[in-house]
Each structure stands twice: as structure tokens, then as C-alpha cells.
N, C-alpha and C positions, 0 to 999 in steps of 0.2 A: 767501745770495738764497733757494736754496731755490726747489721750483715753483712756476706761476703759469697763473694765463688770461688771457687775451689781452683788451681791451676797442676795437670801436671805434665810432666817435661818429661817426653823423651826422647831424647836429642842433644848436647853436647850443647852450655852454655856458655858463652862465652866469659872468662873472669881473670882476674889483677892477678897478680903474685902472690899477695894474701890473701886471696882464697885458697890459689892452687896447693899454696904453702899448706892451707887442712886437710887435707885430702880428704876430700869430703866426696862422696859421690851425691851430686846432687837430683842424678836420678830416679834417687830412693828419699827425697825431703816433699813436701809439701809446701806448694803454692799458695796463695790469697792473692784475688783480687777482687778491687771495688769499683772497677772503671768499666766491664762484662757485660750491657744489657741490665734485666733488673736481679739483684742480689738475693739471689731466693738459694746460695748455696749448692750453686750445678754445681759440677764438675769441665774444666774443658781439659783438651791436652793437645798437645803440641808437639806434633812429632813429622816428621823430614819438612821442615818447617810448612805445616796445614796444621788448620786450626778445626778439630774435630769438638764436640760436643756430644759427652756423654747422656742418652736419654736414659730417663727408670721407668716404670712401672710401678707402684705399690700401693697398697693397703694398710689398714690397721688390722690390729685381730686384741682382743684380751689377752693381755698374760697367762700362763696359768701357773708361773712362777712365780707371779706378788703375790707380794704378804703386804699390809699394812701396819708402816712402821712409825705413821704418826709424825712424822719429816712436815717440814712443812711445803715443800715441793715435789714430797716421794709416791703420791698418787698420779700426781701429772703426767711424771716421766717412766714412771713403770707399770701402772696401771695398763697401759695396752704397749703392744710392739705394733712397730714395722716392719711388714711378709716385701719381702722386694717379689714381683712377680716376672720382668723383664727387661734387660742393659742392650742398650744399642747405641756405637757411636759414632753419633753423624757430619759426615764433611758438611761446614757450616760457609759452605761457596759464596749464602744470600751474606754473609757479615764483612763490614771493612770499616777498620776503625783502629785506630793506638788509644793499647794500655798499659799499665805496668803492671806488671806484678811479683814482688817477692816472700822471701824465707828469711827464717833466722836463726844461726847452727852458735851453739850457745859454750861457751867456755869449761873448759871441766876445772881448775886451781882459779884462786885469787893473785892468781899474776897475769892471768893469761885474758879476753879483748873478746864479749857479745856478738857480733856482727848480723844486722843488720841489712843484707845488701839487698837492691831492685835490678827488674830488669825493663826495659822498656821492648811497646811493640808494635808495630804495625803492621796489619791488616787488609790485604785487596784482596777479595773475597775469593778468603777466608786460605790466600797463598801469605807466609810471612818473607814481608817484604824488606825487615828491618828487625835484627833481634840484637839491644846493644845492652851493656855493663854501664848503672848510672853511680856518675861518680860526682863527689864524691860516697865512701860506703860507710852508714852510719857504724860505728861500734861502739861501747861503750864498756868500763872494765867491769868482768865480773867481781870482781868483791868485792862489793855491794849489792849484788843478787844473791851472790852465795850467805855472806852471813844476813842475811833477812832471810834466806831460806832457814839457817840452822835454827836462826830465834827463834821462828815458827814452826819450827821442829819440837824444839825447845820444850814449847806451847803447851806444844800436841801432847808429846810423853806425862808433860805434868797433870793435865788433867788428866789421862788415863789413867796415872797410876792416882790420881783425887777421887775420882771416880768409885776406884776400891774401894773405899771411908764408906760405908752407909751412910750417915750423918749429911756426907757431902755432894751425893747421890741421889740422898732425897733431895737436899736442896736445889740441886741442878734441875731436876725432874719435872719436881712441883713445883720453885719458883720462880726462877731462874727460863726457864724452858715456859713458862704457863705466860709471866710477864712477855717474853718475846711476842707470843698468842697477840694476847690484849694489844701489844704496837702495833703489829701487824693490820691489823684488825680498825684501829682504830683510823690508824692512813688512809685507811682505804672508805672510808666513813669519811671523813676528812676531805678525801679523795671530791668524791658524790656530793659533796655539799654544796662543792668549791663549783663544780659546773654546773647543777645547778642554779646555782646562782649566777654563775657566767649568760648562761642561757635567757633566764630572764632578768637580768640587767639589760642583755641586749633583745633577741629575738623573739621573748618570753611577753614584754613591753611592747615591743615595736605590734607582733600580732595581737596583743591585746588591744592597743592604741586604733586600731588597725579595724579592729572589730564597735569599737567605741566612738568612737567619729562618724561621724553624720556622711553622705554619701548629696 
């Protein structure tokens, strides 16, 4: 998936009959784009046919509620917390360009559809000169997604039920988790070795030859 930027739309969007029939307030939806400047999870706002950027300043602080849980990414994501210092909307009259942005609307039943609409936006010095719905709209049956969600939930429920058994709980915590940690460490070790070999094969050998070759 990769990084992206957020788009907030605070005006009416062009819709086709299918999207109108969904009775969705798209002003409350979250949109994403990968086509405005650097993709750093910045937030842009479309309002009154003008483009704004939400500028924020923040800093990291220790999280007093952090409890070491032993998970692979728990310390990275939970040990520190991001604290917002200020927030300001800036009119982007320095921006001229074309970008697309989109969102998704998930169906609630197996007979419905998941919609993935996209819009095209043309901006000249911060002013929207065009905003149009890209056709045809991508849509998929909701049935497959809902069935996969049901299977995942069943597996999760089965796991939680098994964890109540001391034997399975011991097996999972001290065997499965241990093997996962070993695999993770081996993966990183092998990556480092490959990077070292690549460096030796190219830059390392070339630098050594330069040093040893008489001028």
C-alpha cells in the first residue's frame, strides 16, 4: 500500500446514480491520494473550490500508560506518544497540479457491493478549476469480503477459546511465539548479510582495487 496523504472534502462532490443511491454523506468520509507532493500522511482540505493544507507541529513524549507487552511492535508504537502543539489551515496558492483521490464504501450484506470511487481534481494556484468523478467506478461483490471476515473471526474465536486451556496457552506463548521471534531475528540477520555481500561485491571491491592499484 505504501504511504499516502489524506484528503478532507468539505463541499459537494459529483456523484453518479449508484453513489447517490447509497445515501452516503461523503463530507464525513476519509479520502486518500498519492499524487500531491510527498506522501507523508499530510492532510489537505478541499473547500469552496480551494485547496488548503493542514499544517501541524508536534513532538514526542514518553507514554506514561505504556506497559511492556512483549509483542513485536508494541514498544515501537506504544512506548512514545505524539503530542500536537499547533494546527493551522494554509491556503495552497503556491500549488498547481492535477491529482486523483478516492475512498471506499463497504456493503453491509453479501448481496451488496463494495464501491471504490475516485475523483480527478485540477488545481491552479490553489483554486479548483475541475473536479470530476472518474468512470467507471470500481466495485466488487461484498460477499467474498464478508465471508473472509467471518472466517477470520471464527479463527480468532477458536484461538481465544484454546488459550483458556493451560496446555495450549503454554504451547502458544513459549513455543509458537519463540519460533516467531527466532524467524524475525534470522530474517533481519540474513538481510544484513545480503546487504554486506552486495556492498563487498560492488563498492567494497572497487574501493579495494583503487587502493591497491598503483597510480
